[in-house]
N, C-alpha and C positions, 0 to 999 in steps of 0.2 A: 670318156667324160661321164661324170655322175651329175644328174640334175636333181635338185631339191625343189619340190612343189609345195607351197605354203600359202595359206590365207594371209592377208595383209596386216593382221594385228600382231602385237608383240607376243601374244600367247602362242602363235604359230611360228613367227619368224625367229624368235630368240632360240627355241630348241633347234631349229634348222641351222642357225648360226653356230650353235654349240657343236653340232655334228660337223659342219663345214670346217670349223677350226681344227678339229681332230683329224679329219681326212686331209686337209691341206698340208699338215705337218708330215703326212705319209706320202706326199707327192702327187696326190690325185688332182686332176683338173675338175673344177666344179662350176655348175651353172645354177641359176635360181629362176624359177617361174613363180611370180606372185602378182599382187595388184598394186595400184598406184599408192595406196596408203603406206606401204612398207618403204617407199622411196624416201620418206622423211627420217628414217632411223636405221635403215639396213647398213651393215658394215660391208662396204664394197670391196675391201681388201681380200675377202675370202673367196670371191667369185670371179671367174674368168669371163663369164657372160651372164647377163640378166635380161629377161624379157618380161614386160608388164602385160598381164592379161586381165582386163577389167570386165568382170561379169556383173551386169546391172540387174537389179531385181524390182524395177519399177512396176512391171506387170509381167504376166506369164509370157507374152509375146516377145517383149524386150529381153526377158531372161533367156528364152530359148535361142533368140537370135545372137545375143552376145556370147552365150555358151558355145554355140556352134562356131562362131567366129574365133573364139578363144581356142577351140580344139584345132582348127585349121592353122592358126598361128603357131600353136605348140607343135603340130606335126612338122611344119617347116623348120622350126627352131631345133627340134630334136634330131632331124635328119642332117641339118647343116652342121651341127656341132658333134655329130657322131656319138651321141649319147648311148651308153650301154645299160645303165641302171637308172631308174627313177625312184626317188624316195618321197612319199607323200606325207605331209604333216597336218592334213586336215584343213577344214574351212572350205567353203564353196569355191573360192578362186583356185584351189589346188586341183579341182576336178578336171578342168580341160587338159592340163598337162599330164595328169595320170591316165586319163582316157586315151590321149594321143600315144603315150608310151605303150599302153596295152594294145592299141590297134597296130602299132609297129612291131609288136611281139618282143618288146624290151622287157627285161626283168623289172618288176615293180615290187617295192617294199613299202610298208606303211608304219607310221609311228603315231600312236594315240597319246595325247598329253593328259586327257581328263580321265576320271574314274568311270566314265560312261562312254562307250564307243560312239564316236560322232557319226553323223549321218553320211557324210562323204566317205569316210573310211568303211562304214558298214556296206555301202554300195560297191566299193572298190575291192574289198577283201576277197571276194570270190575268185578273182583272177590274179590276185597278188601272190607272190612267192612266200611272204611271211608278214607277221604283224608284231611289232614291239610295243610294249605298254609301259606307262609311267607309274600306275597304281596297281597293286596286287591285293585283291582282285579288281578287275575292270569289268563292269556290267556290259554284257553283250559281246565280250571278247571270247574267241574260241580257246579251248584248252591248249592248243598248239602255240599260242602267243608267248613271246619271250619277254620277261620282265627286265628291262634295262634301266628304268627310271627316266626322268625328264632332263635332258641336257641343260645346263645353265651357262650363262654368258661368262666370258673371260673376266669381266669386272667382278663377278660374284666369287670366282675362284681366287682372285687376288685379294678380295676382302676377307675371305676365310683365313688367310695367313697373316692378316694384320691384327695386332693387339687392339683390344677395345680401348677407346679413349677414356681418360679420367674426367668424369663429369661432376666431380665434387659432390657426390651424394644426390645429384639430381635424378629425377625419374624421367627418362626420355621416351616419349611416345612418337612413333613414326606413322604417319597417315599416308597410305598409298592409295590415291584416289583413282587416277587414270581416267580415261574418257567415260567410263561407265560408273564412276563413283564420286568424282570430285564435287559435283554440285550437291549431292545428297549429304556427303560428309561435311562439306562447308556449312550446310544449313544446320546440321544436328550436333556435330562435335563441339563447336564453341559453346553452345547452350548447355551441353552436358558438363563441360569443364567449369562452367559458371556455377553449377550446382554443387561442386565439391567444396568441402570446408576450406577456408582460407589457408590453413596450415598446409594442406595438400597442394593447393594452387601454387604456393611458394616453391614447392619442390619440382615443379614441372618444367620440362623442356619439350617443345613440340616442333617437329618437322612435318610439314603438311603440303601435299599437292592440292592446289586450288585452281579453279578456272580463273583466267586472267581478270574477268569482270568482277570476281568475288574477292580478289586479293586484299584490297584496301579495307573492305568491310570486316573480313575475318581478322586482319591485322589489328584493326582498331579495338576489337573485342579483347584480343589477347593483351594488348597494351594496357587497356583499362583494368584488366584483371592482374596485371603485372606478371604475366606468364611469358617466359622467354620463348621466342618462336622464330622459326625460319620458314618462310612461305615462298613457294615458287609454282608456276604453272607446269614446269617440268624440271626434274632433277637428273642431270646426266650421270651423277655419282650416287644414285640411290642405293646401290649395294653397300657402299661404305657407310652410308647413313644408317641403313638397316643394321649393319654390324654393331653399331653403337647404341641401338635401341633396346629398351627394356620390354617394350610391348609394341606390336604393330596393330593398326586398325585398317582393314583392307577388304576388298572383294576376295573371292575364293577361286580365282583363276589358277590354272595349273602351273604356269610359269612363276607366278607370285609364290605359290606354295612350295615349289621346288627351291626357290631362293631362300625362303624362310627356313626350310628344313636344313639346308646347307649352313646357314648362318646361325641356327639355333635360336630363332626369335619367336617366342610365343605370340599368339595373335587373337584378336577378336575378329571373326569373319562375319561379313554381311553378304551372303551369296546373292548374286544378281538374280532378281525374281523372274526376269524374262528369259533367262538362259534356257536354251532348248534342252529338253530331256532332263532338266534339273541337274546338269553336269556340275555346276558350281556347288549346289547343295550336297551332292554326293562327294565331291572333293573335300568339302569342309567336314562332312560326317566322318570320313576316315581319319582325319587329323584329330578331331574331337574325341573319337573313340580311343585313340592312342594316348589321350591325355595332354595333347600339345596345344589346345586352343579352346576358346569358347565360340559359340555362334549365336548371332541374333538375326532372325529372319527380317527381311526388309520391311515387312508390314508391322513388325514389332519394334523397330528401331525408333525409340523415343529418347529425348535427353535424359529422362529419369532412369530408364533401363540401362543406358550406356554409362551413366554416372555411377550407378551401383556396381557395375562390373569393374570400372576403372578404380574406384575407391577400394574394392576388395583386393585388386591386384597390388595397389600401392601399400596397403596395410599388411599384406601377407606375402612378403618377398620370398619366403621359403617355398610357397606354393608356386610362385612364378618361376623360381629356379628349377623346380621339378618339371614344370611344363616345358621349360627351355631344353632340358635333357630329353624329355619325351619326344619333342618335335625334331630335335637333332638326331635322335635315334633312327628316324625315318629317312634320313638323308641318303642320297645316291650321288655323291660328289663326282664319281667316276662315270656317270651316265654317258657322257659324250664319248669317252673311250670305249665303253662297253657297246654302245650303239655302233660306233665306228668298226669295232671288231666284227660285229654281226653283219653289217653292210659289206665289209671287205670279204667276208666268207662267201659272198655270192658273186664277187667280182671276177675271180679266176683270171681270164686273159684280158680284163677290161682296164688294166693299169695303163692309162694313156697320158 
């Protein structure tokens, strides 16, 4: 059995699911070690066993206690399920499972989603057999790292093969807020669109993630401006909606970027200011340097600044088309298969 260890956010779990999907087709048994956050959206069909390891960071004492508890739980889980390989996808909840695997002398492999090597992976790589990266280059990664890209979900791969919808000359903006962006975007984006000339407002279609408590307020603004909008706190079909977008406004998380590159959607990135080691800033920088996106720092995100970028995009469709080609050129749609090939090369007799 192969166990995947991942933090409980979509940025860690979705790539793990991408690998799991590819390995499952090859007949491997798979397990997942993650935290309780992932239980709300993880795809259970990929995994034969799942264990929740909650590491709390209230203070140093609780952190150390829950970390040690997690390691002991992971030791038992790995032995019980006869795990032969552990693959870590970063995030502090991945640490107990990977440490347990290394203590049991199992083969451990790492995958880094961001353009900066994460702290958990940085600590674990000394005893790992190998490291796969999503961005080339990745700051802090050794020269021995293999560039596989970042696996995307099945829904993204399905959306890639679907023709774009006919929106009758509308300009479709897709706002991917998530837990770390929905409130900020709901505060700023409606005000930015209100600053656009009325002739441009009439062309707009907006799909936007909002916090539940902000849905009605944001909807009222768009209705007043006569902007066609679809608002939800969560979209289960976000990849298909992104497929039909002319422009995305989003954070610069690694999974979001991987999906945008595969779908060829140019973006305005607002990197999370509190992201450790400025990983989102570095992620965004690589896409901007390739010509596939613009970036506005969180401290500079004002309705006026955002309105200027959106107006420029709407008035210069050729520039946007070139950006679409540039971001799509960075895509690694076969990342899950490439990563699966790499993991399988370490399995030898562990086909169980």
